[in-house]
N, C-alpha and C positions, 0 to 999 in steps of 0.2 A: 692526375688528381680526380679522386672520385667524389661525387656529390651525393648526399643523402636524398633519396626519393622522398618527396613530400607525402605525408599521409592524408588521405582523405576519408572522412567519416561522416555519416549521417545517423539520425536516430534509428533508421532501419538497419543500418550496418552495425550499430550497437546492439540492437535486439538480436540480429542473426548471430552475433558473437556469443551472447549471453544464453540464447535459447537452449542449445544443447548441453550448455554447462550447468544450467540450474532451472530455467523456466519450464522446460519440458517436464521435469519432475514436479514442479510446483503445480502444474495442471492437475496432477492426480494426487495431490497432498491428502492424506487421510482426514485432516481436520475439514478440509473443504468438501471432499466427497461425502463425508458422513453428515455434513450439513444438508446436503442435497437429498440423501436417502433417509434422513430423519434419525439416524442413529447416534448422532453427536449428543453426548451427555450435556444437560443444561449447565452443569458446573464448569465444564470446559469452555462453553460459549461465554458464560459470565466472566470467567477469568480473562478470556480474550478481550471482551469488551472493556473490562476495567483497565487493562494494559493498553489497549488501543486508544482510549481517551487520553492517557498520560502521553502516549507517543504523539497523537495528533496535535496535542497542545504545543509540543516541541516542533512538530512539522510545520504548523502555522507560524510559529516563531521564526523558523528558518526562511520561510517564503518572505516574511516581512523584512528580515534582515538582509536577505539577498536583494530585495528591492531597494532598501535604504543605502546599503554599503557598496553594491557591486553593479547594480543595473545601469547600463550606459544611456538609456534613453527614457523619456517620460512614458512612452507607450509601454515599454518593459515593466517600468515600476508599477504603473496602474494595473497591468494585467497580473502581475505577481500578487499585488495587495487584494485584487478581486478574487483570486484563487484562495488566498488565505481567509478572506471573508467567507468564501464558499465552503471551505473545510469546516469553519466553525459553525456556519448556518445549517449545513446539511449533515455531514458526518458526525461531528461532535454532538450536535443536537440529537440525532437519531440514537447514538449511544447513551447520551444521558437520559433519553426517554426510557431506554431499556432499564438503566440503573434505577430510576424512580419507580419503575414497575415491580422491581424485586423487593422484597421485604428486607431492608437493610438492618432492621432491629434484630433480626435473627441470624445475622451473618456471624460466622466465627471470626475470631481474632485474625486468623490467617487470611480470610477473605477480605477483611478490612484493610490489612496490610496491602494486599494485592490491588486494592483500589486507589491507594494513596502513595505507594512507592513502586518505582520501576523495578521490575524483576531483571534478572541478568541480561537476557537477550534484548529486552526493550532498551535498557541502559547502554548496551553495546551499540545498538542501531542509532539511538538519539545522539550519543556521544560522538559517534562517527560523523553524522550529519552535521552537528554543531561544529566539530572541528574543521570541516570544510567551509562552512558558511562563515563562521567567525574568523577564520584564518587570514592573517594580513597578507600572506604570500600566495593564497589560492586565488584562482581566477573566476570570473563570472561563469565561464563555461564549465568549470569544475563544479561550481555550486549548482548550476542547472542540472547537471548530469547526476549528481548524488541524490536529487530529489525526484528525478524522472520515474524511477521504478514504483514509487508510491502511487503515482498516477496510472502508469501504463500497465504494470502488472495486475493491479486491482481491476482495471477495466477488462483486462484479458481473461483473468480467472472468473470474473463475474459473467462473462459471455459463455465461457466453458461450462459454468455451473448452470446457466440457464438452459443451455442445450441439453445437458444431462438431465436436468429437472423435466424438461419437455418430453425427453425420450422415456424416462421412468413413468411419467404421468400417462403417456400415450400407451405404453406397454401394458399398463395397469387398467385401461379402460374397460369398463363393464356396464352393463345395463342394470345391475343390481343396486338400488339406491342405498341399501344398507352398507354395501361394500364401499360405495362412493364416500359416504360419510366417514368411514373408517380410514379411507386414503387421504381425505382432507385433513385428518389429524396426523398423517404420516410424518410431517415435519411442522414444527411450531411456526406460527405466523411470523414471528420475528426473524426466523431463518429466511423465509420467503421475502420479507421486506429488505433484508440485507443484500440477498441476490438481486432483487429488482432495482436497488439503488445503484449497485456497481455495474449492473448490466444495462442501465437505462440510458436514454438519449441524452439527458441533461449532464450526467457524469461524463459521457463520451465527448460531448461538446467541450467540456472543460479540459479533458485529456488531449484533445486534438488541438486546442489552442496552445496548451503547453508544449506539445510536441513541435508545433510550428515555431514557437518561440525558440526552442532549442535548435531546430534546424536552421533558423536564421542566424544564430549565433555561430553555429559550426560551419556555415558557408563562408565565414570571414577567415578562410584558411591562410590567406596571404599575411594575416596579422598574428597568426599562431605558429608556434614552433612544434616540431614533432613531439617533444617531451610533454608539452601541455595536452596535445591530443591523446597521447598515451595515457596520461593521468585521468582524462575525461572518460576514456573506455574503462579504465580500472575502476574508478568510482561508480560508474553505472553497474558493472558486474558485481562489485562488492555489495551495493545496495540491493541488487536482485537476490544475492545469497542471504542477506540479512532479512529480507522479506520472508524467504523460505523458513529461516530459523525462527522467525517470530511466530509462525504457525506450529513449528516444532514445539516451541515452548508452551503453546496453548494445549497441545495434546498431552504433554507431561505435567502440566501445571507447575512448572519450575518455580522454586523459590530459593532465596538466599539461604546458605547453611546457618543453622543455629549454633553458636559457639558458646 
């Protein structure tokens, strides 16, 4: 009689599995790179922000529902609720500040639709998350896994973008003050603000807290069956793919077909 060898996974093993599949490509996504070099069109960034606010509203909902419905301890519940509060206080607040800074009175009907309706890849991602979080048969570990990429991938690309920004700015160093002024306008301030937030220490602290929460749950291998661990891996990789597709959508400014 043969027995199935137990699967052992950690957050790092999830990352290592997903990295060559999708994260490696996400590091050099044209939306992110063009933010750093200043070539990203403002309309593309505005589209992204409008859709990301809608996404983050659902993401915050998912964190709260995971805390209320599946979290096994008070500590877990409190951390998840704190993270939901942080998403609303920092990320959504920053994005809403961008939206207020744009002249919404001059927006096209298409842009107004993008601000109030989830476009295809946004809806695909949020629906997937909510199906796992709200599902009566899905586990706490699966819920943690499906939300992990939104934290970890953003921190990772933020640091990649910060490194690229520093390299570009260093390579363009000159003593000519006029050229310095020109380079300061290379990328809009809100692109820099976005990079600084996701590459910053405060966000890294939140991400590390969440990773520790997931690792604590994954260490309870004696209470998990291999099938659940496979699902945890699947959901993590799928959310990494959906993160990539979210930026794809911002490049093309995807809309629903008009019928």
